[in-house]
C-alpha positions in Angstrom: 87.1 -89.9 -57.9 89.5 -87.5 -56.3 86.7 -84.9 -55.9 84.5 -87.5 -54.2 87.3 -88.5 -51.8 87.8 -84.8 -50.9 84.1 -84.4 -50.3 84.0 -87.3 -47.9 87.0 -86.0 -46.0 85.4 -82.6 -45.7 82.2 -84.0 -44.3 84.1 -86.2 -41.8 86.0 -83.1 -40.7 82.8 -81.1 -40.2 81.3 -83.9 -38.0 84.5 -84.2 -36.0 84.6 -80.5 -35.3 80.9 -80.5 -34.4 81.5 -83.3 -32.0 84.4 -81.6 -30.3 82.4 -78.4 -30.0 79.6 -80.2 -28.3 81.8 -81.8 -25.7 83.0 -78.4 -24.5 79.5 -77.3 -23.5 79.1 -76.8 -19.7 76.6 -79.1 -18.0 73.3 -77.4 -17.1 73.2 -76.4 -13.5 71.0 -78.5 -11.2 67.6 -77.1 -10.5 67.5 -75.9 -6.9 65.3 -77.8 -4.5 63.2 -75.6 -2.2 62.6 -76.9 1.4 60.2 -75.3 3.8 61.1 -75.3 7.4 58.4 -74.7 10.0 60.1 -73.9 13.3 59.3 -72.4 16.7 59.6 -68.6 16.9 62.4 -68.9 19.4 64.6 -70.6 16.8 64.4 -67.9 14.1 67.7 -66.1 14.9 69.9 -69.3 15.0 68.5 -70.4 11.7 68.6 -67.1 9.8 71.9 -66.0 11.2 73.9 -69.2 11.1 72.4 -72.6 10.3 70.6 -71.9 7.0 73.5 -69.9 5.4 75.9 -72.7 6.5 73.8 -75.5 5.1 73.0 -73.7 1.8 76.7 -73.0 1.3 77.4 -76.7 1.6 74.4 -77.5 -0.5 74.0 -74.8 -3.2 71.3 -76.9 -4.9 69.0 -76.5 -1.9 67.1 -73.4 -1.0 65.4 -73.3 2.5 62.4 -71.1 3.3 61.7 -70.7 7.0 58.3 -70.1 8.6 58.7 -69.1 12.3 55.8 -68.8 14.8 54.2 -70.3 17.9 54.3 -74.0 17.6 50.5 -74.3 18.1 50.0 -71.9 15.2 52.4 -73.9 13.0 50.5 -77.1 13.9 47.3 -75.5 12.8 48.8 -74.3 9.5 50.2 -77.7 8.8 46.8 -79.3 9.4 45.3 -76.6 7.1 47.6 -77.5 4.2 51.0 -75.8 4.8 53.4 -77.6 2.5 56.2 -78.0 5.0 59.1 -80.4 4.8 60.6 -80.2 8.3 58.8 -79.2 11.6 60.5 -78.3 14.8 58.2 -77.5 17.8 59.1 -76.0 21.1 57.2 -78.8 22.9 56.3 -82.4 22.4 52.6 -81.6 22.5 52.3 -80.2 19.0 54.6 -82.8 17.5 52.6 -85.6 19.1 49.3 -84.2 17.9 50.6 -84.1 14.3 52.1 -87.6 14.6 48.9 -89.0 16.0 46.9 -87.5 13.1 49.3 -89.0 10.5 51.0 -85.7 9.4 54.5 -86.8 10.5 56.9 -89.5 9.3 57.1 -91.1 12.8 60.5 -92.7 12.1 62.0 -89.2 11.7 60.5 -87.7 14.9 63.3 -87.3 17.5 64.1 -85.0 20.4 66.5 -82.3 19.2 67.1 -79.6 21.8 66.5 -78.6 25.4 65.7 -75.1 26.6 65.0 -73.4 30.0 62.0 -71.3 31.1 63.2 -68.1 32.7 61.8 -65.0 34.3 62.9 -61.7 32.8 62.5 -58.0 33.7 63.6 -54.8 31.9 67.2 -54.2 32.5 66.9 -50.4 33.0 63.7 -50.5 35.1 63.7 -53.7 37.1 61.2 -54.2 39.9 63.2 -55.0 43.0 60.3 -57.0 44.4 60.5 -59.5 41.5 63.3 -61.9 42.6 61.8 -65.3 41.5 58.8 -67.0 39.9 56.9 -66.9 43.2 57.2 -63.0 43.2 55.5 -62.6 39.8 52.3 -61.5 41.6 54.2 -58.3 42.3 54.4 -57.4 38.6 51.8 -54.8 37.5 52.0 -55.8 33.9 53.3 -59.4 33.5 53.5 -61.0 30.1 53.4 -64.7 29.1 52.8 -66.6 25.9 49.2 -67.5 25.3 48.8 -71.1 26.7 46.2 -71.9 24.0 48.9 -71.9 21.3 52.3 -71.0 22.7 54.4 -73.7 24.3 56.3 -71.2 26.5 52.8 -70.1 27.7 51.9 -73.7 28.4 55.1 -74.2 30.4 54.4 -70.9 32.2 50.9 -71.9 33.2 52.2 -75.3 34.4 54.9 -73.6 36.6 52.7 -70.9 38.0 49.9 -73.4 38.7 52.4 -75.6 40.6 53.3 -72.5 42.6 49.7 -71.7 43.3 49.7 -68.2 41.7 48.4 -68.8 38.2 45.0 -67.2 38.8 46.6 -64.1 40.2 49.1 -63.7 37.4 46.9 -64.6 34.5 44.2 -62.1 35.6 46.5 -59.2 34.8 48.9 -60.8 32.2 49.2 -59.8 28.6 49.2 -62.9 26.4 51.7 -63.0 23.6 51.0 -64.7 20.3 54.5 -66.1 20.5 57.5 -66.0 22.8 59.3 -63.3 20.8 56.4 -60.9 21.4 56.7 -61.5 25.1 60.4 -60.8 25.0 59.9 -57.6 23.0 57.2 -56.3 25.5 59.7 -56.7 28.4 62.6 -55.3 26.4 60.6 -52.1 25.5 59.2 -51.8 29.1 55.5 -52.2 28.3 55.6 -55.3 30.5 57.5 -55.2 33.8 58.1 -59.0 33.9 57.8 -61.9 31.5 58.4 -65.7 31.1 60.4 -66.7 28.1 63.1 -69.2 27.1 66.7 -68.7 28.1 67.7 -68.6 24.5 65.3 -65.6 23.9 66.6 -63.7 26.8 70.2 -64.2 25.5 69.3 -62.4 22.3 68.4 -59.1 24.1 70.7 -59.4 27.1 71.4 -55.6 26.8 67.7 -54.9 27.4 66.4 -57.6 29.6 67.7 -59.3 32.8 67.2 -62.9 33.7 66.0 -63.0 37.3 65.5 -66.8 37.8 65.0 -70.1 36.1 61.8 -72.1 36.7 62.0 -73.6 40.2 63.0 -77.2 40.7 59.9 -79.4 40.3 57.8 -76.6 38.8 57.8 -78.3 35.4 57.0 -82.0 35.2 59.2 -82.5 32.2 62.1 -80.5 30.6 61.5 -78.1 27.7 62.2 -80.3 24.7 62.2 -79.3 21.1 61.5 -82.3 18.8 62.2 -82.4 15.1 60.5 -84.4 12.3 59.9 -84.7 8.6 56.4 -84.4 7.3 54.7 -87.6 6.0 53.9 -85.8 2.7 57.0 -83.6 2.5 57.4 -82.2 -1.0 61.1 -82.8 -0.8 61.3 -85.8 1.5 64.8 -87.0 0.7 66.4 -83.6 1.0 64.3 -82.9 4.1 65.7 -86.0 5.8 69.3 -84.9 4.9 68.7 -81.5 6.3 67.2 -83.0 9.5 70.2 -85.2 9.9 72.5 -82.1 9.6 70.6 -80.4 12.4 71.3 -83.3 14.6 75.0 -83.4 13.8 77.8 -82.2 16.1 78.6 -79.3 13.8 75.0 -77.9 14.0 74.7 -78.7 17.7 77.8 -76.6 18.4 76.0 -73.6 16.8 72.8 -74.3 18.7 74.7 -74.3 22.0 76.2 -70.9 21.1 72.7 -69.6 21.1 71.9 -71.1 24.5 70.2 -74.4 23.5 71.4 -77.8 24.8 71.4 -81.1 23.1 68.2 -83.0 24.1 69.0 -86.0 26.5 
């Protein structure tokens, strides 16, 4: 009887110790969610340098992959099956097209930022004749974004058409596949003038000089960057949380440091 009692006690002790050992095991880490952000090329620096590191520090269970290019190209990629979660375009045109075709969750589509279209020249070899948009005809090698797919190019065409010089400028202009390419052409001197966003010019202010902003009335509407979550976003909940963060005062302060303004 005594032996049986000892055996029962031993078994109870084994189970008790096993239970205690199991409770000390660390909980398995959460599996990281991967979000894909499709954003206009002019936003790459603010995201890679500041916003994505900040957000991922606050949300270690979220990994964000960025795809940056001309908004028209991103639109085409989304229509061709790009599995994006959040889209930010440099104009309403691309966002509206995707919304109308059912690619966007319309309730999440909102104006996010405002930018300015500016005329730039190389800082070290500026052409003295180019003092404003109306003088762009004096440029031997002007550069603009391709109006077929680049919002900055579409805004450029609108402004130059309004000024009556589109045909003259476009006949000799190099067309960039995105606004960053136009910026780099002017910075390296292969183009003697170009039309880009103010935020782009600020990134290379040691190499390019802003000559002027688009004249009053040259653009029918301001340069607005809308944001939206894709209707079939693989990580819809996390995407909406990230979109909300980008509209917060904390994120807006960083956008403003890079030359953007809150959309009105």
